[in-house]
Each structure stands twice: as C-alpha cells, then as structure tokens.
N, C-alpha and C positions, 0 to 999 in steps of 0.2 A: 667573500669578501675574503680579501687578499689578509697573509699575515705579517706584517712584516718581522726581521728578525732583526735582530744588533748580535755584534761580534759579542758584544758581552754574554750574551745568553752562548757562544759553546766556551768550553772550557780549553787551556794552553793549547793541550795533544789535538783540538779539533779543529781550532784554530790554524796552528802551524800546517796540516795535512787537506785544510782549505786553499790555503797561503797557495801551498804545493799545483794544487787543481786549478788553481786558476792560473797560474805560469803555463800550466800544460793546456790553455782555453778548455777544461773535462766543465759542465753546467753543473754545478758539484748542489744545483738547485735544489734536489731530491735528500742532500745528508742535512736534514736535517739539524740542532741541538738534540733531539732525541734519540737522534744515529748515536749510536756508543761510538769512542775511536780505532775500537779491535775493525768494526763493521767497516766505516771512514778507509779506514788505512786501506782495507782489503776491496771496497771499491778504486779505488785510488790505483792501486799496485793494476788491477782486472782493465783499468783506463789503458797505465802506459803501458798494456802487451795489444791494448787494440782491442778489447772486451767489457762488456758493458754489464754488471752484474746489479745495479740498480733497482731494478724491478722487484728480486728477492732482498732485498734487505729487511725489507719491514718484518718478512714473516717468516725467517728461517736463521738461526743462529749459528755464532762467529762461523763452529765448527762442519755444519754445512754449508756456506756459504765458503767456504775454504775449499773443499772438494768440487761446489759450482763454478768458482776461478781456477782449478788446478781442467779443471773436466776442457772450458774456454782454451787456457792455455790447450791443450794437446789436441783438437780439433773431434769431439766427440759427440759426441748429440748429447746432451746434460738435461734434458726434457728429459729423457730414457730414468734416468735418478733426484731433481730439480723436485720431491715431494716432502711437507713437511712433516709427516710421519714418518718418513726414515731415518731413523740414528744419523750422525756423520759416519763411524764404521761403519755403516750397510753401503752409504750411500759408495765411499770408498773401496769398498769391494764390486759394487759395479762399475764405478768408473773405471775399476785395475780392467774389469770384462771386457770395458768397450775400447781401451787404448788399446789391449793383447788383440782385437780382435782386427781394429785399423790395421797396425801391426804385421798386420800375419795379411791381409788384404794389400798389402804395398808390397812383400814378400815373395 
C-alpha cells in the first residue's frame, strides 16, 4: 500500500527544502515528513555535491549525518565509520584520519 503525502504534512522549512530538491531534479521521495528539516537540508547539500546520504537518514542523527556528508565530500570511505553506535565525535576522528591518509597517499 502506497502512502500519499500532502504538502500540508510538511512544515514550512521542509517544504522549502523539498522545493529546492525538485528544482535540482533530486528524488526527494525518501524525505518524508518524519525526517526533520535539518536532516533534509544535509541530504540536499550532499546531493548538490553529487553525493547521496539518503540511505543514512533514518538511522543516524544530525551530527553523525554531517560527518558522513563531509566524508563523502572528501571522497573517503565512509563505510569505515558509518556506524550508528559511534558518537559523532568518534566519527569525526575517524574521518579526519582517513582524510589524512588520502592526503599522504597523493603526496
């Protein structure tokens, strides 16, 4: 059974983000009203950069998603730290370590 969502199901901030997504041809079907506007914004920003974090939206908090998005931007393997059991601070440390390795490998 398909659930039909209406614009009225979203708050103003969510609708603004959905409009930006539609303008960029981003499939926002995973951005349900239950995904808060902060997570929606991160998904939108990731998409603008050519990345897709939508599979992480449900299980990760905002701070964790931010670390995943930054890792994708820096082209590191986020699967090495995309773990719901890790605090965002631990994810940050792992991401920085991976970025440093990437920089050293390119030097």
